[in-house]
Every structure is written in C-alpha cells, then in structure tokens.
NURODREN-708298 format. One record per residue (C-alpha): z, x, y; residue in one letter. Coordinates in Angstrom, 1 decimal, always signed. Layout:
z / x / y / rest
Z / X / Y / A
...
END
This chain:
z / x / y / rest
+0.2 / +0.0 / +0.1 / M
+0.6 / +3.1 / +2.3 / K
-2.5 / +4.4 / +1.8 / I
-4.1 / +1.1 / +2.6 / L
-2.4 / +0.7 / +5.8 / L
-3.1 / +4.4 / +6.6 / S
-6.8 / +4.0 / +6.0 / L
-6.8 / +0.6 / +8.0 / T
-5.4 / +2.6 / +11.0 / A
-7.6 / +5.5 / +10.8 / L
-10.6 / +2.9 / +10.6 / S
-9.2 / +1.2 / +13.9 / L
-8.5 / +4.5 / +15.8 / T
-12.0 / +5.8 / +15.0 / L
-13.8 / +2.4 / +16.0 / A
-11.8 / +2.7 / +19.5 / L
-12.8 / +6.1 / +20.0 / C
-16.5 / +5.8 / +20.9 / Q
-16.2 / +7.5 / +24.5 / G
-17.2 / +11.2 / +24.8 / F
-17.0 / +13.9 / +27.3 / C
-18.9 / +17.1 / +28.2 / T
-17.4 / +20.2 / +30.3 / F
-20.0 / +22.5 / +31.9 / S
-18.5 / +25.8 / +33.4 / E
-20.2 / +26.8 / +36.6 / H
-22.8 / +29.9 / +36.3 / K
-23.2 / +33.0 / +38.7 / A
-26.2 / +33.7 / +40.4 / E
-27.3 / +37.0 / +41.6 / I
-27.6 / +37.2 / +45.1 / K
-28.2 / +40.9 / +47.1 / N
-27.3 / +42.3 / +43.5 / G
-23.7 / +40.6 / +43.2 / K
-22.7 / +37.7 / +41.3 / P
-21.9 / +34.7 / +43.5 / V
-20.3 / +31.4 / +42.1 / L
-21.4 / +28.0 / +43.2 / P
-19.2 / +26.2 / +45.9 / T
-20.0 / +22.6 / +44.4 / E
-21.2 / +21.0 / +41.7 / C
-24.6 / +19.6 / +40.8 / T
-24.7 / +16.0 / +39.0 / D
-26.8 / +16.7 / +35.8 / P
-28.3 / +13.4 / +36.2 / Y
-29.5 / +13.0 / +39.5 / D
-29.1 / +16.3 / +41.0 / G
-26.8 / +15.2 / +44.1 / S
-24.2 / +17.8 / +45.2 / K
-20.4 / +17.2 / +44.9 / H
-17.6 / +19.4 / +46.5 / P
-14.7 / +20.6 / +44.4 / F
-12.0 / +18.1 / +43.8 / G
-14.6 / +15.3 / +44.0 / S
-15.0 / +12.4 / +41.7 / K
-18.1 / +10.2 / +41.1 / W
-19.6 / +7.6 / +38.8 / N
-23.1 / +8.2 / +37.7 / T
-26.2 / +5.8 / +37.1 / A
-25.8 / +6.6 / +33.5 / Q
-22.1 / +5.1 / +33.2 / C
-20.3 / +8.6 / +33.2 / M
-17.5 / +9.5 / +35.4 / E
-17.6 / +13.2 / +36.5 / C
-15.3 / +15.6 / +38.3 / T
-16.0 / +18.7 / +40.0 / C
-13.5 / +21.7 / +40.0 / S
-13.7 / +25.3 / +40.9 / E
-13.7 / +26.0 / +37.1 / S
-16.7 / +23.6 / +36.5 / G
-17.6 / +20.0 / +35.9 / M
-16.4 / +17.4 / +33.4 / D
-18.1 / +14.1 / +32.6 / C
-17.0 / +11.6 / +30.6 / C
-18.4 / +8.2 / +29.4 / S
-17.0 / +5.1 / +31.2 / R
-17.5 / +2.8 / +28.0 / Y
-16.1 / +2.8 / +24.9 / G
-14.2 / +0.6 / +22.4 / G
-15.2 / -1.4 / +19.6 / I
-18.9 / -1.7 / +19.1 / V
-19.1 / -3.2 / +15.9 / D
-18.7 / -7.0 / +15.7 / V
-19.7 / -8.9 / +12.8 / P
-22.7 / -11.1 / +13.4 / G
-23.3 / -9.4 / +16.8 / C
-25.3 / -6.9 / +18.6 / K
-23.6 / -4.4 / +21.3 / A
-25.7 / -4.0 / +24.5 / V
-24.4 / -1.6 / +27.1 / L
-24.8 / -3.0 / +30.4 / N
-25.6 / -0.2 / +32.9 / R
-24.6 / -2.2 / +35.9 / N
-21.2 / -2.6 / +34.7 / T
-20.7 / +0.1 / +32.2 / C
-19.4 / -2.3 / +29.6 / K
-20.6 / -3.5 / +26.3 / Y
-21.8 / -7.2 / +25.9 / E
-22.3 / -8.9 / +22.5 / F
-24.9 / -11.2 / +21.6 / Y
-25.9 / -13.2 / +18.4 / K
-27.8 / -11.3 / +15.8 / L
-29.6 / -14.7 / +14.8 / D
-30.3 / -15.7 / +18.5 / D
-30.0 / -12.9 / +20.9 / P
-30.2 / -15.1 / +23.8 / S
-26.5 / -16.3 / +23.1 / K
-23.4 / -14.4 / +23.7 / P
-21.0 / -13.9 / +21.1 / C
-18.1 / -14.4 / +23.2 / F
END
C-alpha cells in the first residue's frame, strides 16, 4: 500500500512540474584587445535590451530576469496538462492552458 501511495504522489508531482527554466551566462566580447562583459541583457526572443536587475515577460510566455551573472528565463505556464478526454492548448495571450473536448474542439472542458 505504501508503494502505491508513493507512486501516486510521484505521478502527481511529475504532472505538476511542466515548467522549465534556462540560464545563460554573459559572454565577454573582445574590444581593443581586452575582454569586456556586457552591461545589459539581450532578450533571446525579440532582441530587446534590459538593464541588470530588471525582470520582464516575453511574448513566448517566459519570465526573464537580468543580473550581472547572466539571464534566467522561466516558463510562465505549467501544471497539469493531461486531462482525460480533453486537449490542452496554450493561450499565448494569458500564458495559461485551456482545455477543449477531444470529440468537439469547439467546446471547453470546464
């Protein structure tokens, strides 16, 4: 019984951990023969510039943070994406999943 309970808890934990993060360190550029570190972060999705200490949301549903050590971007969506009889669709405007019936995609599940 303990094994079944442990497996159930593990399954729920894995189902809830759908988000992800990436970290990219700053890369030095060589200027006048010397390495120079950047003084800002460049958004990997749209190329916009952001100062150290800033935080922003991208159109790809990522939340990014810029620091002197690099840039950290994490997904703004996550959670359970497997609902029996339903299809999960990411709404890029709200960055949340919406669920629609498999047999009639025009009808929401909830």
